[in-house]
MARVEXVEX-810046 format. One record per residue (C-alpha): residue in one letter; x, y, z. Coordinates in steps of 0.2 Angstrom, whole numbers, plus 5000, padded with zeros to 4 digits. Layout:
% MARVEXVEX-810046
AXYZ ...
***
This chain:
% MARVEXVEX-810046
M499651624869 T499151444865 D497851354875 I499251244883 E500251394888 K498651474895 Y498351314905 R500151294911 T500051474918 L498451424928 F499151254934 C500851314939 N500151454949 P500151394967 N498551494970 W497051414962 D495251484958 G493651424950 E494451444932 T495851334937 L494751204943 E493651204928 A495151194917 A495951054927 D494350954926 E494250984907 V496050934904 I496150784916 S494450714910 R495050724892 I496650634896 G495750504906 K494550464892 E495850474878 Y497350404885 L496750284899 K495050244891 L494150284907 K492250274907 T491550384922 Y490050464929 P489850644927 N490850744941 Q490250854954 I491750944963 E491451024980 V492751134988 V492551115007 T493251185023 S494051075036 E492451085046 Q491451025032 M492650885028 L492550835047 D490650835044 A490850715029 Y491950605039 S490650585053 L489350535040 T490550405033 G490650485016 L488850515013 P488150695008 T486650675020 S486050545033 Y484850515046 P485150585064 H486050475076 W487250505091 K488550395083 F488850535069 G488950675082 K490150565092 D491250535077 F491250715073 V491850775090 L493150645091 N493850685074 Q493750875077 N494750855094 N496050745086 Y496250875071 T496351025082 K497650955093 G498650895079 R498450705082 M497750675064 G497650765047 L496250765035 S496150685018 Y496450795003 E494850734996 L493350624999 V492350544985 I490550474985 N489950324975 S488450414966 N487950474949 P488550614947 C490050564957 I490350694971 S492050734977 Y492450844992 N494150934990 M494951035004 E495051225001 N496751235007 N497451114994 S498851194983 T498551194964 C499651044962 M498650954975 M496951004968 L497550924951 L498150774959 V496550744969 I495450784953 A496450654944 H496350534959 A494550544964 C493650614949 Q494450494937 G495150354946 H493850324960 N492450374948 A492950254935 F493150114948 F491450144955 A490650154937 N491449994931 N491949864945 Y490649724946 M490549744965 F489849914964 L488749884948 D487949724956 W487749784974 T487549964974 S486450094965 A487450254962 D485950334953 S484850344968 I485850334984 V485850524987 D483950524985 Y483750374996 M484750445010 S483650605009 F482150485011 A482950395025 R483250555035 E481450625032 Y480750455037 I481750435053 L481350625058 R479550585056 C479750425067 E480550535081 E479150655081 E477850515082 Y478650385093 G480050485102 E481850505100 E482350385113 E481350245105 V482050275088 E483750285094 R483550115103 V483050035086 L484550125077 D485750065091 A485249885089 A485249895070 H486949975069 A487649835080 L487149715066 M487649815051 H488949685046 H487649555047 G486449645036 V487249615019 D486749505004 K488449434998 Y487749314985 K486149384978 K485949554970 P484949674982 S483549774974 K483949944969 V483550084981 S482450234976 A481650364987 K480150374975 E479850184975 E480150174994 N478750314998 E477550224986 R477950054994 L477550125012 K475950205005 K475350034998 L475849945014 T474850065025 L473350045013 I473449855013 K473449845032 R471949955033 E470949855021 N471349695029 Y471249745047 N469849645056 E469449625074 L469049445072 W470849405069 R471249455087 T470249305094 L470949165083 P471248995093 S473048955096 M474048835085 P474048655090 D475548595098 V476648525084 Q478048405089 E479548455079 T480748315076 S482448305068 T481848175055 S480548295047 D480748475040 D478848505037 Y478748635051 R480548695051 F480848875048 P481748945039 K481948795027 E483748855023 P484948955034 E484949145032 E486549245035 N485749415033 L485149435051 L484449615048 Y483449555033 F482749405043 I482249515057 E481449645046 K480449515037 Y479949385050 A480049465068 P478349415075 A477949575085 L478949715076 P477949865072 P478049925053 W479050085057 K480349985066 R480449865051 E480750015040 I482150085050 I482949915050 R482749915031 I483550085030 V485150025040 R485249865030 K485249965013 V486650075020 A487649925025 Q487349855008 Y487950015000 F489650005009 Y489949825007 P490849834990 Q491949974997 G492549865011 A492949724999 T493949834986 K494949954997 V496649894990 M496049894972 N495050054973 E496450154980 G497750064970 F496850104954 A496550284959 T498350304962 F498850214946 T497650334937 H498250504944 Y500050444942 H499850414923 I498750574920 I499850694929 N501350624920 R500450634903 M500050824907 F501950844910 D502350764893 E501050874884 G501751034892 Y500251074904 V501451084919 N503251124922 D504651044932 G504251134948 F502451064948 M503150894945 L504350904960 E502850944971 F501750814963 L503150674966 K503350724984 S501450704987 H501350544977 S502850474987 S502050525003 V500450434998 L501450274994 Y502550275010 Q502550105018 P503350095036 E504349945039 Y503549805051 K504749855065 S504350045064 K503250125077 F502250195063 Y501850025056 S499949985056 G499849855042 L500049865023 N499650035015 P498249995003 Y498850134991 T500550054990 L499949874988 G498649914975 F499750034965 N501249914965 I500149774958 F499349874944 M501049944939 D501749764939 I500349704928 K500849844915 R502649794917 I502249604914 C501249654898 Q502649764891 N504349694897 P504049514905 T505549414912 A505749224912 E504949224929 D503449324923 K503149204908 Q503049054921 W501949144933 F500849244921 P500749174904 D499049244900 L499749424902 I501249404891 G501149514875 K499449584879 D498849764879 W499249834896 L497849954896 E496549814892 Q497249704905 V497249834918 H495349874914 Y494949694914 V495749674932 M494949834938 E493149774932 N493149594937 F494049574954 R493949614972 D495449624985 D495549444990 S495449374972 F496549524965 I497949484977 L497849294975 Q497849304956 Y499049454952 L500249474967 S501949434958 P503549374966 K504349534960 V503149634971 I503349524985 R505249544984 D505049734982 M503949754997 R504949625007 L503449525011 F503549365022 T502349275034 V502449245052 V501649095060 D500949145078 C500348975085 E499448985102 Y500248825107 E502048875103 D503148985113 E504049055098 Y503549135081 E503949045065 I504349115048 G503149035037 A503649085020 I505249165012 H505649214995 N505649054985 E504248974974 R503348894988 G503549044999 Y502849164985 R501249064984 R501049055002 V501349235005 R499949284992 E498849154998 H498949215016 L498849395011 S497349365001 N496549275016 Q496749435026 Y495649525014 D494349395014 R492749445022 A492649275031 S494249335041 L493449495047 V491649455050 P490949305060 N489949185050 I488249185060 Q486649115052 V484849095057 T484548915058 K482848885066 V481348975074 D480248895087 L478648945077 H477348865088 R478048875105 T479149015111 S479649105095 K481449075101 L482749125087 H484149005085 L485749065078 T487348965073 H489049035073 Y490248925062 I492048945068 Q493248985054 K495148985056 D495048955074 R494249125078 R493049115092 L491749245098 D492249355112 A490949315126 S490649495132 S490349555114 A489349405109 K488149435124 D487949625120 T487549585102 L486249455107 D485449585118 H485249695102 I484549545093 R483349505107 F482749685107 L482349685088 W481649505087 G480549525103 F480849345109 P482249235117 V483749215106 E485049075107 L486749055099 H487848905097 S489648905091 K490048755081 N491848705075 K492248625059 L491748455065 G489948515069 I490248505088 N489548645099 E490948725108 T490048875117 S488248925119 F487449095123 E485649135127 V484649285130 K482849255137 
***
């Protein structure tokens, strides 16, 4: 019996075992490296029960985390929905770490196991290891160790300061997670060892520099701040990372609370690239498993029966309900991403006259090099804006609907003509732009010498205004962390204040 026949016997048996998984990882990794030229982290494959997968869900895909009621609430909610048949579980869950950890459900068939190994251990893994968002904004080498450090630190804080006090800080920090991300400058790499050393140094410095005399310093003179001088203005430039600003500059925040805010901020930073690349990440992983499994069939590793099961599962992943279907909940990111990557390959190999007009830089190029270039250098909004083609728009029957609050009827804003194609991809790209999802709120001033009031400015974008109730609740959290009054002004594109909120 040849090696291929031996592997085919393993892969075409619906019941898998450890030998099957080892063989699958070996063959799939070889094809990924030789055929698709994938560069990946080492793989760590974990086979889990439904209970363990629910636990991973509740921790938002991290192998460990600090204790907080939110994770328990999510676990119970998902468990109830799963046991009552209102939701299913993913076949896999993959973690951006080095080695790359993937959780695979134990009740997967052999075919599904091979599919998810190709999808997660090659597709997602390669995306994590090569896309610029993950390389610049996350630290795959140390995230697991850092989360262990975070867990131990918060447990120590609960013992020393009480669970309720720690929970209150975490509640407030979690409410601001979307406003704790560096979007333009690269964050420092996380490391459990370095964090522990940093904490020891901070404690030593504070002990060495503590002096009772500083408790009786005279108050600062009353400084008259004017709009014509920035000598006493702080911060000099607006700061959009609210958690960072509070961590560094809150006047009366104890060191342990600053460290908890830092932990939440680092977690928010870790997930920032995943939110910005959902379509690309899932699309590339689907593109990868599709090519690897088909290559396995071409080389004789699997038979026709295996391929029928694979194609059924693959088609289910790509199912896109129509807009008028009761199951429609938006565009399927797997479908949109996969279609665009497949279209890039088609344009490189068999371009039409329309393709030559829209994508002259792709014509005649090596399709694999172009797919790698796109995978490595784009995120969802730029990916769609640059590579969504008229053919994909037609195939997916995409169009735009204008819903103007001042009009009684909807308007079809773009159809399938040249102007319509450009408008569709521009509008669709905007939906994946972070500015469309997270309000632009910045720290603009602090009253340093009077009340220590924190002044925030919300810049209204695309006529999207803050919900008054949510804004007040969020300001309460900011007020708790900052320790002094907080004021927020919403400004329109003309710079005019439309609404104001204040928590004293």
